[in-house]
N, C-alpha and C positions, 0 to 999 in steps of 0.2 A: 527752223521748221515753221511752216505757215499754219495758222490756226483758223478754224472754221466754226461758225455757230451751227448747232444742230437744228434740223427741221423741228417744228412744233405744231401741235393741234391748234387750230383757230379758237381763240377764247370766245366764250359765249357772251354776246352783247345784245341779245334779242333775237327775234325770229329771223331777221335778215342775215344773221351769222350762221344759220343752219340751212343746209341745202338738200336738194333731191338726192336720195340714196341711189347709186347705180344698180343695186341689187333688188331691194324691196320696193323702190319707187316712192317712198314717203317723201313728201315735199319739204319737210323741215326737220329731218333727223340726222343729217350727214354733216360732219365737221371735216373741213379740208385740212390737210397738212400744208403748212406754209414754210417757205424757205427761211432758214434762220438768219440769213444775212440781209435779204431784201424784203422779206414779208410777202413775197409773191406766192400765189397758189402754184404748187408744183405741177399738179394735173388734177382735173376734175374727177378723176377716178381714185385719187390717192387720198385716203382719209378713213374715218371710222363712223359706222352707224351707231346711233344711240340705242337702237333696239337690239341689245346684246343677245337676248334669248330668241327673239322672234326672227331676227335677220342674221346678226353676227358678222356682217361684212367689215373687214379691217384690212386695208391694203396699205402697207407701210412704204415710206420713201425708199428704204433699203431694197424692198422687193421690186419697186418700180424701176430703180436704177439698175438692178440686176437684169430685169426684163428689157430695159431700154438704156443701154450703156451710153449711147450718144447723148441722151438728154442730160446726163449728169454735168456735162461741160457748161450748160447754161446756168447752172446754179453754183458753180465753184467760184466763189468770190472770197479771196483771202482777207482775213482780218489782220492788218499790219500791226495794229496796236491793240493789245488785249484790253477790252473795256474794263474800267474800274467796277469791281463787284458792287452791285447795288445792295443797300441794307435791306434786310428782310422786312417785308411790309407787315404791319400789325393787323391782326384779325379785326374785322369790323363787326359791330353788333347792332341789333334792332332794339329800341327801347322796350322794356317789358310791358309797358302800358298797352302796347298793341296786342299782346297776347291776352291780357285781361279783358280788353274791349271785345275781342273776337270769340271768347269762350261761349259756346252755344250748343244746345242739343239739336238745333234745327238744321242738321245735314242729312242728306239721303242715306249716308252710310250708317249713321247712328240709328236711323229708322230701320235699316236692315238688321242691325245688331239686336234691336229690341225684339224683332221677330225670331231671331236665331236662338237666343238664350231662354228657352222654355216659355216663349211668349211673354216675356217680362214687359212691364211698362217702363216709362222713363224713370220712375222712382225705384226701379229694382237696384239692389245692392251691386249687381254686376256692372250695370251701365254707369251708376254713380261713381264706382271705383275707377273705371276706365277714364271717365271724364276728369276726375280729380288727379289721377296719377299722370295722365298724358296731356292735360290742359288742352283738350281738343277744341278747335275753333270751327267756325262755319262762315261761309260767305253768304251774301244776299240770295244767290241763286241755288243755295243748298249744297255747295261743294264743301268738303271737309278740309280743314287746315291741320296738317301734321307739323307741329312746331318742333324745330330742332333746338333744344335747350341743353347747354353743356353742363359739366359737373359743378361749375361755379354759378349756375343759375343764369347765365347770359344767353341771350337769344341770337342764334346764328342766322336762321332764316325759317321759312315755313313752306312746305310743299302743299300745293292746292290741287285736289283731285275730286272728280265727280263720279258717283256710282249710281247704278240702277238700284232704287230702294227695295226692289222685290227679289232680285237675283244676287245683289252684292257685286256684280261685275262692273269693272271700270268702264265708263263711257268715254271712248277715245275720240269721238267726233266733236267738233266745236272747240278745238284748241288743245285738248289733252291736258298734260301737266303744266301747271303754272307755278311761279315762285313769288313769295311775298316780297323779297328784296327787289326783284325786277319790277313788280307792280309799284312799289314805293319809290323806286328811282324814276319811273315814268311820271309819277305824281309830284316829283321834286321834294319828296319827304326824306330821301336819303341822297348822299352825294354820289356823283357819277363814278368816283374812284372807290366806291364801297368794295372792300376786299372780303369776299365770301370764302370762308374755310368751313366746310361742312363738318358736322359731328354726327354721332349715332342718334337715331330717333329713340327717345327715351333715356338718353344718357344721364340726365339729371337724377334719375331714379337710383343710380349707383350710390349717391350720398344718402338718399332717403332709406335705402335698404342695404347697409354695408355687409350684412351676413348672408344675403340670399345668393343662390346660384344664378348665374346669368345664362339665359337662353337666347341665342342669336339667330335671326332669320334675315331674309333678304328684304321683304316688303313690310311696310308699315301696317298694311291690312292683316298680314299674318301675325304680327306682333300683338295687335289688339285682340284678335279672335283667340289666339293661344293664351293670352293673359286672362281673358274671360273664363277659359276652361281650366287653366292651371295657374291660379293666382299666387302660388307659393314661390314662383320664380320671377326674376326680372326679365321681361321680354324686350329685347332691343332689336332694331332693324338697321341694316347697313344702307338701305335705300337703293340698292342695285348691286349686281355682281362686281362691277368695276370699282365699287366703293369699299370693297373688302381690303383695305390697306392697313399696313402695320401702323402708320402714323395715326389713323383714326382709332385703331384698336388699342393703342397704348394705355388708354384710360382703364382697360380691363386688367392691368398688371396685378398679379397676386390673386385673381379670382378663379373660381371654377367655371368654365365656359362650356356650354353644350351648343353645338352648331347644327342647324337644321337646313341643309341645302335644298334648293328646289330640285325637281326630278332630273333636271339636266345639268346640275352643278355639283354632284357628289365628288367627282374626281378633283375638280378645281378647289372646292372647299377643303377636301382632305389634305391637299398639298399646302394650302394656306394655313391650315390648323398647325402644321409643323412649325411654321414661322411664328405663329402666335405663342407657341410653347416657349420660344426663345425669349419672350418678354416676361416670363415668370407666371404663366397661366397653366392650369390643369385643363386640358382640352379633350372633349369627347365629341365625336361626329355621329349623328344619327343616320342610319341607313334605312330608316322606315320607308321612305318613298322609293329608294333604290331597290329594295327587296320586294315591295308590294305593288308598285305601279304597273298597270296594264299597258298594253301597246297604245291604247287610246289615251291613257294618262300621259304617256311620253310624247305622243303627238301633240297633245294640248298643253304640254309643259306645265303640269300642275305644281302647286307649291303646298306648304303645310296648311294654309288657309283653306284651299280647295278640299284637302283631305279631311280637315276638321269639320267643315260645313257638311260634307257628305256623311260623316260619322254622326253628327248631331241630328241631322235630318232623318236618320233611320233609328234614332234613339239607342244607338250602340255606344256604351260608355267606356268600353275598353277594347283594345286590339289584342291580337294573339301575343302572348308573352313568350319570347324566345331569347334566351341568353346564350351568346357565343362564348368561346373560351376567353376571348379578350374582355368581354363584359364582366367575367368573374373577377378579373383583376381590379375592378373598380370597388370591390368591397372595402378596400383600404380607405377610399374616399368617402364611401357611404357611412363608415363608422363615425366620421366627424359630422356628417350631415345626412341623417336617415331619410329625409324627404327626397334626396336625390335618387334613392332606389326606386321610388314609384315612377319617376320619369324614365329611368333606365328600362324598367320593365315595360312601360307603356309604349316607348318609342323605339325599341330595339337598338339601343345605342352601342357604338363601338369605340373603344379607346384608341386614340392615335398614338402610336409608339414613337 
């Protein structure tokens, strides 16, 4: 029987490795699928857009070959000898000194947070705790650095993002998201074969707070704002919907985990929650946005950060408390951790069976 290598998504090696999306038109958001045997681009429409929520375009090789059966013949190259399996590459790390050098209040997002939390100054306990817990950095142009530090205290990378200091909205023009490991590679501070394996944003807090309930969100922004409002929980961020993988979430084994999907991700996260339970977690999914989002909210694809910002700006400290039948079964869990009940009441949580 002949063996064939499967197609794969083009690995990110810089801006040149991301292309114009056929759907949304973004010039640097589209990853091509490459033929597994030759490395050729299968077709310029076959690939995945990075803007999962805003665009969601994903045209797989399988779908392409079903639509274009003749094209498949061009890529059928048999592998006569099965290649020797390559040893698993070790995860690469960034020296911690770069985190220490970058720590700074001088980012536009920290400026925004200072205005959000009761008009606190930089010396406020809320801002200081966020800085200390998450080791937030800043670049010279005022972008924030969200460092990814794992449970062993090792630095995987840092995500660089810029925000409007008055609205807290991300500034997408002028380059969008950048990555510290990519910047350092361009400066010859890291080797070209640097092997990035991402971890959860805030993952290092699991060791610092072994008894706290974990609250999981998609964006780093949501994690920070929610942590400022509800500091009794460890707020972690996946960094994106596609980053909600079991490999990344294995560090949560044995923890109680509350998941807060964006308004367009409730069904997807609910399905993932069932997988997370298989690694020994007690998992609850919040339907706060699913139940309360308006049509405009859904169109704007709001997340927990948007909801909290709106709540804080109107000085509303609590939302309507509604317990479903499924929520009542969580009393067993809250007996061991009474603080969990407050979060259940506030965010309309549902147990994943």
